[in-house]
Jmol script that loads the backbone (N, CA, C; Angstrom):
load data "model"
ATOM      1  N   MET A   1       0.778  -1.150  -0.010  1.00  0.00           N
ATOM      2  CA  MET A   1      -0.001  -0.057   0.115  1.00  0.00           C
ATOM      3  C   MET A   1       0.983   1.204   0.042  1.00  0.00           C
ATOM      4  N   VAL A   2       0.491   2.139  -0.754  1.00  0.00           N
ATOM      5  CA  VAL A   2       1.392   3.429  -0.990  1.00  0.00           C
ATOM      6  C   VAL A   2       0.405   4.780  -0.891  1.00  0.00           C
ATOM      7  N   ASP A   3       1.120   5.799  -0.715  1.00  0.00           N
ATOM      8  CA  ASP A   3       0.281   7.001  -0.866  1.00  0.00           C
ATOM      9  C   ASP A   3       0.506   7.510  -2.264  1.00  0.00           C
ATOM     10  N   VAL A   4      -0.567   7.727  -2.948  1.00  0.00           N
ATOM     11  CA  VAL A   4      -0.535   7.953  -4.396  1.00  0.00           C
ATOM     12  C   VAL A   4       0.275   9.259  -4.612  1.00  0.00           C
ATOM     13  N   ALA A   5       0.319  10.273  -3.812  1.00  0.00           N
ATOM     14  CA  ALA A   5       1.217  11.398  -4.006  1.00  0.00           C
ATOM     15  C   ALA A   5       2.620  11.125  -4.025  1.00  0.00           C
ATOM     16  N   ASP A   6       3.106   9.862  -3.390  1.00  0.00           N
ATOM     17  CA  ASP A   6       4.515   9.553  -3.546  1.00  0.00           C
ATOM     18  C   ASP A   6       4.913   8.692  -4.712  1.00  0.00           C
ATOM     19  N   VAL A   7       3.957   7.939  -5.268  1.00  0.00           N
ATOM     20  CA  VAL A   7       4.345   7.193  -6.483  1.00  0.00           C
ATOM     21  C   VAL A   7       3.673   7.663  -7.653  1.00  0.00           C
ATOM     22  N   GLY A   8       2.631   8.245  -7.585  1.00  0.00           N
ATOM     23  CA  GLY A   8       1.787   8.643  -8.953  1.00  0.00           C
ATOM     24  C   GLY A   8       0.765   7.735  -9.393  1.00  0.00           C
ATOM     25  N   GLU A   9      -0.295   8.156  -9.768  1.00  0.00           N
ATOM     26  CA  GLU A   9      -1.428   7.285 -10.160  1.00  0.00           C
ATOM     27  C   GLU A   9      -1.173   6.129 -11.119  1.00  0.00           C
ATOM     28  N   GLU A  10      -0.083   6.511 -12.119  1.00  0.00           N
ATOM     29  CA  GLU A  10       0.216   5.605 -13.222  1.00  0.00           C
ATOM     30  C   GLU A  10       0.956   4.262 -12.587  1.00  0.00           C
ATOM     31  N   HIS A  11       1.460   4.306 -11.538  1.00  0.00           N
ATOM     32  CA  HIS A  11       2.135   3.285 -10.964  1.00  0.00           C
ATOM     33  C   HIS A  11       1.346   2.401 -10.007  1.00  0.00           C
ATOM     34  N   LEU A  12      -0.014   2.707 -10.001  1.00  0.00           N
ATOM     35  CA  LEU A  12      -1.012   1.852  -9.110  1.00  0.00           C
ATOM     36  C   LEU A  12      -1.359   0.594  -9.785  1.00  0.00           C
ATOM     37  N   LEU A  13      -1.341  -0.367  -9.272  1.00  0.00           N
ATOM     38  CA  LEU A  13      -2.005  -1.672  -9.817  1.00  0.00           C
ATOM     39  C   LEU A  13      -3.599  -1.818  -9.380  1.00  0.00           C
ATOM     40  N   VAL A  14      -4.305  -1.992 -10.431  1.00  0.00           N
ATOM     41  CA  VAL A  14      -5.723  -1.945 -10.093  1.00  0.00           C
ATOM     42  C   VAL A  14      -6.253  -3.541 -10.525  1.00  0.00           C
ATOM     43  N   HIS A  15      -6.770  -4.010  -9.542  1.00  0.00           N
ATOM     44  CA  HIS A  15      -7.275  -5.420  -9.611  1.00  0.00           C
ATOM     45  C   HIS A  15      -8.483  -5.607 -10.461  1.00  0.00           C
ATOM     46  N   ASP A  16      -8.516  -6.464 -11.493  1.00  0.00           N
ATOM     47  CA  ASP A  16      -9.713  -6.855 -12.171  1.00  0.00           C
ATOM     48  C   ASP A  16     -10.156  -8.224 -12.001  1.00  0.00           C
ATOM     49  N   GLU A  17     -11.341  -8.365 -11.382  1.00  0.00           N
ATOM     50  CA  GLU A  17     -11.791  -9.881 -10.948  1.00  0.00           C
ATOM     51  C   GLU A  17     -12.101 -10.701 -12.096  1.00  0.00           C
ATOM     52  N   HIS A  18     -12.245 -10.112 -13.302  1.00  0.00           N
ATOM     53  CA  HIS A  18     -12.572 -10.820 -14.664  1.00  0.00           C
ATOM     54  C   HIS A  18     -11.388 -11.267 -15.333  1.00  0.00           C
ATOM     55  N   ARG A  19     -10.180 -11.030 -14.764  1.00  0.00           N
ATOM     56  CA  ARG A  19      -8.979 -11.542 -15.416  1.00  0.00           C
ATOM     57  C   ARG A  19      -8.934 -13.133 -15.404  1.00  0.00           C
ATOM     58  N   ALA A  20      -8.515 -13.745 -16.503  1.00  0.00           N
ATOM     59  CA  ALA A  20      -8.490 -15.115 -16.505  1.00  0.00           C
ATOM     60  C   ALA A  20      -7.438 -15.650 -15.732  1.00  0.00           C
ATOM     61  N   ASP A  21      -6.174 -14.878 -15.512  1.00  0.00           N
ATOM     62  CA  ASP A  21      -5.067 -15.438 -14.897  1.00  0.00           C
ATOM     63  C   ASP A  21      -5.384 -15.246 -13.236  1.00  0.00           C
ATOM     64  N   PRO A  22      -5.367 -16.096 -12.527  1.00  0.00           N
ATOM     65  CA  PRO A  22      -5.639 -16.100 -11.105  1.00  0.00           C
ATOM     66  C   PRO A  22      -4.537 -15.606 -10.251  1.00  0.00           C
ATOM     67  N   GLY A  23      -3.319 -15.258 -10.737  1.00  0.00           N
ATOM     68  CA  GLY A  23      -2.203 -14.856  -9.920  1.00  0.00           C
ATOM     69  C   GLY A  23      -2.521 -13.645  -9.049  1.00  0.00           C
ATOM     70  N   LEU A  24      -3.010 -12.503  -9.625  1.00  0.00           N
ATOM     71  CA  LEU A  24      -3.213 -11.499  -8.826  1.00  0.00           C
ATOM     72  C   LEU A  24      -4.292 -11.693  -7.629  1.00  0.00           C
ATOM     73  N   ALA A  25      -5.244 -12.371  -7.992  1.00  0.00           N
ATOM     74  CA  ALA A  25      -6.365 -12.664  -7.065  1.00  0.00           C
ATOM     75  C   ALA A  25      -5.613 -13.556  -6.018  1.00  0.00           C
ATOM     76  N   PHE A  26      -4.786 -14.447  -6.213  1.00  0.00           N
ATOM     77  CA  PHE A  26      -4.211 -15.195  -5.209  1.00  0.00           C
ATOM     78  C   PHE A  26      -3.266 -14.364  -4.393  1.00  0.00           C
ATOM     79  N   MET A  27      -2.575 -13.488  -4.852  1.00  0.00           N
ATOM     80  CA  MET A  27      -1.702 -12.560  -4.262  1.00  0.00           C
ATOM     81  C   MET A  27      -2.499 -11.745  -3.233  1.00  0.00           C
ATOM     82  N   LEU A  28      -3.607 -11.163  -3.731  1.00  0.00           N
ATOM     83  CA  LEU A  28      -4.585 -10.451  -2.848  1.00  0.00           C
ATOM     84  C   LEU A  28      -5.071 -11.269  -1.661  1.00  0.00           C
ATOM     85  N   SER A  29      -5.419 -12.403  -1.862  1.00  0.00           N
ATOM     86  CA  SER A  29      -5.894 -13.397  -0.811  1.00  0.00           C
ATOM     87  C   SER A  29      -4.834 -13.596   0.286  1.00  0.00           C
ATOM     88  N   ARG A  30      -3.637 -13.410   0.006  1.00  0.00           N
ATOM     89  CA  ARG A  30      -2.472 -13.653   0.940  1.00  0.00           C
ATOM     90  C   ARG A  30      -1.789 -12.349   1.354  1.00  0.00           C
ATOM     91  N   LEU A  31      -2.445 -11.301   0.980  1.00  0.00           N
ATOM     92  CA  LEU A  31      -1.938 -10.011   1.415  1.00  0.00           C
ATOM     93  C   LEU A  31      -1.568  -9.699   2.919  1.00  0.00           C
ATOM     94  N   ALA A  32      -2.578 -10.008   3.762  1.00  0.00           N
ATOM     95  CA  ALA A  32      -2.450  -9.771   5.167  1.00  0.00           C
ATOM     96  C   ALA A  32      -1.349 -10.909   5.857  1.00  0.00           C
ATOM     97  N   PRO A  33      -0.157 -10.446   6.376  1.00  0.00           N
ATOM     98  CA  PRO A  33       0.708 -11.424   6.981  1.00  0.00           C
ATOM     99  C   PRO A  33       0.187 -11.930   8.355  1.00  0.00           C
ATOM    100  N   ASP A  34      -0.559 -11.159   9.054  1.00  0.00           N
ATOM    101  CA  ASP A  34      -0.986 -11.520  10.315  1.00  0.00           C
ATOM    102  C   ASP A  34      -2.505 -11.060  10.462  1.00  0.00           C
ATOM    103  N   THR A  35      -3.018 -11.151  11.770  1.00  0.00           N
ATOM    104  CA  THR A  35      -4.437 -10.832  11.928  1.00  0.00           C
ATOM    105  C   THR A  35      -4.595  -9.409  12.149  1.00  0.00           C
ATOM    106  N   HIS A  36      -3.383  -8.560  12.272  1.00  0.00           N
ATOM    107  CA  HIS A  36      -3.594  -7.233  12.564  1.00  0.00           C
ATOM    108  C   HIS A  36      -3.359  -6.250  11.274  1.00  0.00           C
ATOM    109  N   SER A  37      -3.122  -6.781  10.356  1.00  0.00           N
ATOM    110  CA  SER A  37      -2.782  -6.040   9.010  1.00  0.00           C
ATOM    111  C   SER A  37      -4.110  -5.858   8.158  1.00  0.00           C
ATOM    112  N   PRO A  38      -4.088  -4.901   7.407  1.00  0.00           N
ATOM    113  CA  PRO A  38      -5.210  -4.742   6.498  1.00  0.00           C
ATOM    114  C   PRO A  38      -5.619  -6.074   5.729  1.00  0.00           C
ATOM    115  N   THR A  39      -6.883  -6.492   5.733  1.00  0.00           N
ATOM    116  CA  THR A  39      -7.202  -7.734   5.115  1.00  0.00           C
ATOM    117  C   THR A  39      -8.143  -7.361   3.948  1.00  0.00           C
ATOM    118  N   PRO A  40      -7.730  -7.673   2.693  1.00  0.00           N
ATOM    119  CA  PRO A  40      -8.617  -7.477   1.492  1.00  0.00           C
ATOM    120  C   PRO A  40      -9.923  -8.384   1.597  1.00  0.00           C
ATOM    121  N   VAL A  41     -10.960  -7.968   1.344  1.00  0.00           N
ATOM    122  CA  VAL A  41     -12.357  -8.545   1.283  1.00  0.00           C
ATOM    123  C   VAL A  41     -13.056  -8.321   0.042  1.00  0.00           C
ATOM    124  N   GLY A  42     -14.015  -9.147  -0.384  1.00  0.00           N
ATOM    125  CA  GLY A  42     -14.734  -8.842  -1.497  1.00  0.00           C
ATOM    126  C   GLY A  42     -14.444 -10.039  -2.573  1.00  0.00           C
ATOM    127  N   VAL A  43     -14.920  -9.772  -3.884  1.00  0.00           N
ATOM    128  CA  VAL A  43     -14.708 -10.621  -4.979  1.00  0.00           C
ATOM    129  C   VAL A  43     -13.222 -10.645  -5.531  1.00  0.00           C
ATOM    130  N   PHE A  44     -12.541 -11.646  -5.389  1.00  0.00           N
ATOM    131  CA  PHE A  44     -11.184 -11.838  -6.041  1.00  0.00           C
ATOM    132  C   PHE A  44     -11.161 -12.255  -7.403  1.00  0.00           C
ATOM    133  N   ARG A  45     -12.010 -13.245  -7.674  1.00  0.00           N
ATOM    134  CA  ARG A  45     -12.113 -13.786  -9.073  1.00  0.00           C
ATOM    135  C   ARG A  45     -13.710 -13.960  -9.386  1.00  0.00           C
ATOM    136  N   ASP A  46     -14.056 -13.485 -10.618  1.00  0.00           N
ATOM    137  CA  ASP A  46     -15.377 -13.716 -11.242  1.00  0.00           C
ATOM    138  C   ASP A  46     -15.134 -14.000 -12.690  1.00  0.00           C
ATOM    139  N   VAL A  47     -14.911 -15.262 -13.046  1.00  0.00           N
ATOM    140  CA  VAL A  47     -14.688 -15.697 -14.254  1.00  0.00           C
ATOM    141  C   VAL A  47     -15.625 -16.710 -14.702  1.00  0.00           C
ATOM    142  N   GLU A  48     -15.791 -16.859 -15.993  1.00  0.00           N
ATOM    143  CA  GLU A  48     -16.740 -18.014 -16.528  1.00  0.00           C
ATOM    144  C   GLU A  48     -15.808 -19.280 -16.582  1.00  0.00           C
ATOM    145  N   GLY A  49     -16.494 -20.395 -16.224  1.00  0.00           N
ATOM    146  CA  GLY A  49     -15.752 -21.728 -16.321  1.00  0.00           C
ATOM    147  C   GLY A  49     -16.836 -22.769 -16.273  1.00  0.00           C
ATOM    148  N   PRO A  50     -16.161 -23.967 -16.494  1.00  0.00           N
ATOM    149  CA  PRO A  50     -17.058 -25.169 -16.407  1.00  0.00           C
ATOM    150  C   PRO A  50     -17.499 -25.264 -14.929  1.00  0.00           C
ATOM    151  N   GLU A  51     -18.674 -25.971 -14.558  1.00  0.00           N
ATOM    152  CA  GLU A  51     -19.047 -26.323 -13.362  1.00  0.00           C
ATOM    153  C   GLU A  51     -18.472 -27.677 -13.130  1.00  0.00           C
ATOM    154  N   TYR A  52     -17.769 -27.692 -11.810  1.00  0.00           N
ATOM    155  CA  TYR A  52     -17.073 -28.899 -11.463  1.00  0.00           C
ATOM    156  C   TYR A  52     -17.779 -30.234 -11.616  1.00  0.00           C
ATOM    157  N   ALA A  53     -19.074 -30.366 -11.056  1.00  0.00           N
ATOM    158  CA  ALA A  53     -19.707 -31.601 -11.026  1.00  0.00           C
ATOM    159  C   ALA A  53     -20.047 -32.162 -12.520  1.00  0.00           C
ATOM    160  N   THR A  54     -20.374 -31.090 -13.402  1.00  0.00           N
ATOM    161  CA  THR A  54     -20.668 -31.399 -14.785  1.00  0.00           C
ATOM    162  C   THR A  54     -19.382 -31.946 -15.440  1.00  0.00           C
ATOM    163  N   GLU A  55     -18.155 -31.348 -15.133  1.00  0.00           N
ATOM    164  CA  GLU A  55     -17.025 -31.788 -15.696  1.00  0.00           C
ATOM    165  C   GLU A  55     -16.594 -33.121 -15.315  1.00  0.00           C
ATOM    166  N   VAL A  56     -16.862 -33.427 -13.976  1.00  0.00           N
ATOM    167  CA  VAL A  56     -16.644 -34.819 -13.531  1.00  0.00           C
ATOM    168  C   VAL A  56     -17.576 -35.864 -14.095  1.00  0.00           C
ATOM    169  N   ALA A  57     -18.728 -35.531 -14.253  1.00  0.00           N
ATOM    170  CA  ALA A  57     -19.715 -36.373 -14.942  1.00  0.00           C
ATOM    171  C   ALA A  57     -19.264 -36.750 -16.225  1.00  0.00           C
ATOM    172  N   GLY A  58     -18.740 -35.758 -17.052  1.00  0.00           N
ATOM    173  CA  GLY A  58     -18.174 -35.984 -18.361  1.00  0.00           C
ATOM    174  C   GLY A  58     -17.102 -36.869 -18.439  1.00  0.00           C
ATOM    175  N   HIS A  59     -16.271 -36.817 -17.487  1.00  0.00           N
ATOM    176  CA  HIS A  59     -14.913 -37.679 -17.422  1.00  0.00           C
ATOM    177  C   HIS A  59     -15.447 -39.060 -17.090  1.00  0.00           C
ATOM    178  N   LEU A  60     -16.445 -39.277 -16.156  1.00  0.00           N
ATOM    179  CA  LEU A  60     -16.870 -40.447 -15.815  1.00  0.00           C
ATOM    180  C   LEU A  60     -17.575 -41.228 -17.089  1.00  0.00           C
ATOM    181  N   GLU A  61     -18.316 -40.416 -17.810  1.00  0.00           N
ATOM    182  CA  GLU A  61     -18.993 -40.938 -19.007  1.00  0.00           C
ATOM    183  C   GLU A  61     -17.815 -41.460 -19.916  1.00  0.00           C
ATOM    184  N   VAL A  62     -16.841 -40.762 -20.178  1.00  0.00           N
ATOM    185  CA  VAL A  62     -15.860 -41.124 -21.036  1.00  0.00           C
ATOM    186  C   VAL A  62     -15.056 -42.365 -20.645  1.00  0.00           C
ATOM    187  N   ALA A  63     -14.749 -42.489 -19.292  1.00  0.00           N
ATOM    188  CA  ALA A  63     -14.142 -43.595 -18.701  1.00  0.00           C
ATOM    189  C   ALA A  63     -15.032 -44.905 -18.814  1.00  0.00           C
ATOM    190  N   THR A  64     -16.160 -44.657 -18.605  1.00  0.00           N
ATOM    191  CA  THR A  64     -17.158 -45.751 -18.724  1.00  0.00           C
ATOM    192  C   THR A  64     -17.258 -46.258 -20.183  1.00  0.00           C
ATOM    193  N   GLY A  65     -17.306 -45.402 -21.092  1.00  0.00           N
ATOM    194  CA  GLY A  65     -17.362 -45.763 -22.519  1.00  0.00           C
ATOM    195  C   GLY A  65     -16.134 -46.448 -22.945  1.00  0.00           C
ATOM    196  N   ARG A  66     -14.954 -46.231 -22.277  1.00  0.00           N
ATOM    197  CA  ARG A  66     -13.702 -46.949 -22.665  1.00  0.00           C
ATOM    198  C   ARG A  66     -13.668 -48.212 -21.870  1.00  0.00           C
ATOM    199  N   LEU A  67     -13.889 -48.236 -20.577  1.00  0.00           N
ATOM    200  CA  LEU A  67     -13.701 -49.405 -19.924  1.00  0.00           C
ATOM    201  C   LEU A  67     -14.878 -50.267 -19.651  1.00  0.00           C
ATOM    202  N   GLY A  68     -16.039 -49.705 -19.893  1.00  0.00           N
ATOM    203  CA  GLY A  68     -17.335 -50.499 -19.619  1.00  0.00           C
ATOM    204  C   GLY A  68     -17.874 -50.145 -18.230  1.00  0.00           C
ATOM    205  N   ASP A  69     -19.020 -50.560 -17.942  1.00  0.00           N
ATOM    206  CA  ASP A  69     -19.656 -50.325 -16.554  1.00  0.00           C
ATOM    207  C   ASP A  69     -19.197 -51.349 -15.685  1.00  0.00           C
ATOM    208  N   ARG A  70     -18.247 -51.108 -14.672  1.00  0.00           N
ATOM    209  CA  ARG A  70     -17.809 -52.283 -13.780  1.00  0.00           C
ATOM    210  C   ARG A  70     -18.355 -52.076 -12.541  1.00  0.00           C
TER     211      ARG A  70
END
end "model"
wireframe off; spacefill off
backbone 0.3
color backbone group
């Protein structure tokens, strides 16, 4: 965290929760080194992606097609 007057607005990093790369969101989630430091809260990531259970069902269907129903 900085004072904008010290570094200038052009050097600020602005978080975009829609970024596909999760790196910045992960760094924000680990920002507070202890319980007394500022802790970021809110939405860190908001990206479209497949739903986990649907993907697992698809993998099971493919495996069953290859190996048969055991």
